[in-house]
C-alpha positions as CSV (number, residue, x, y, z in Angstrom):
1,M,-0.2,-0.4,0.3
2,R,1.4,3.3,-0.7
3,S,1.2,5.5,2.3
4,K,2.5,2.4,4.4
5,N,5.5,3.3,1.9
6,V,5.6,7.0,2.7
7,V,5.9,5.8,6.2
8,L,8.3,3.7,6.4
9,G,10.2,6.4,4.6
10,I,9.4,9.0,7.3
11,R,10.8,6.6,10.3
12,D,13.6,6.3,8.2
13,N,14.7,9.7,7.8
14,M,13.2,11.6,11.0
15,S,14.2,10.3,14.2
16,M,13.0,12.7,16.8
17,E,12.9,15.8,14.5
18,K,10.7,18.2,15.2
19,I,8.2,18.4,13.0
20,C,4.6,19.6,11.3
21,I,2.6,18.3,9.4
22,W,1.0,20.2,6.0
23,G,-2.9,18.9,6.3
24,T,-5.8,18.3,8.8
25,G,-8.1,16.4,5.8
26,R,-8.9,12.9,4.5
27,V,-5.1,12.1,3.7
28,A,-3.7,13.3,6.9
29,D,-6.5,10.9,8.4
30,E,-5.5,7.4,6.4
31,V,-2.0,8.2,7.4
32,L,-2.7,9.4,11.3
33,K,-4.7,5.9,11.9
34,R,-2.6,3.4,10.6
35,C,0.9,4.7,12.0
36,D,1.5,5.9,15.4
37,I,5.1,6.9,14.9
38,F,4.6,10.6,15.4
39,K,5.0,10.0,19.3
40,Q,8.6,9.3,18.5
41,Y,8.5,12.9,17.0
42,D,8.4,16.4,18.6
43,L,4.9,16.7,16.5
44,L,4.9,20.8,17.1
45,G,1.3,21.1,15.2
46,F,-0.3,20.6,12.2
47,I,-0.6,23.3,9.2
48,D,-3.1,24.7,6.9
49,N,-4.6,26.6,4.6
50,D,-8.7,26.5,5.8
51,E,-9.4,29.5,8.1
52,R,-11.6,27.6,9.7
53,K,-9.6,25.3,10.9
54,Q,-7.0,27.9,11.7
55,G,-6.9,28.4,15.8
56,Q,-8.6,25.2,16.8
57,T,-6.6,21.5,17.6
58,Y,-6.6,18.1,15.3
59,N,-5.2,15.2,16.9
60,G,-4.6,16.8,20.3
61,R,-2.1,19.4,18.5
62,P,-2.8,22.9,17.3
63,V,-3.4,24.1,13.7
64,Y,-1.7,26.9,12.4
65,A,-2.2,29.1,9.5
66,P,1.1,28.9,7.1
67,E,1.9,32.5,7.9
68,K,3.4,30.7,11.2
69,L,5.8,29.0,9.6
70,H,8.1,31.6,9.6
71,D,8.2,32.1,13.7
72,M,8.5,28.2,14.1
73,S,11.5,26.0,14.7
74,I,10.7,23.5,12.7
75,E,13.1,20.9,11.1
76,R,10.9,19.4,8.8
77,I,7.5,19.6,7.2
78,I,5.6,16.5,6.3
79,I,3.0,17.1,3.4
80,L,-0.7,15.0,3.7
81,T,-2.6,16.5,1.3
82,D,-4.2,15.5,-2.0
83,S,-5.1,19.3,-2.6
84,Y,-3.2,23.1,-3.1
85,A,-3.8,26.4,-3.1
């Protein structure tokens, strides 16, 4: 399954990094349901373009606007979305 391969690649390359996940929709839901590896990382939160989601929480982590990335110390962003703006 493709998402499993993506997750395995993340596990191999990202041990203990500060990360954010871009996306809070269907793709993120599916990947987060299938793996528990994000507990191994310092997951600072999620990024989403949808202003209705910004300021809310998703899976227990804050959802930020893309503009907030400049103020954060993030080592890597994982993109879990099938849409773009």
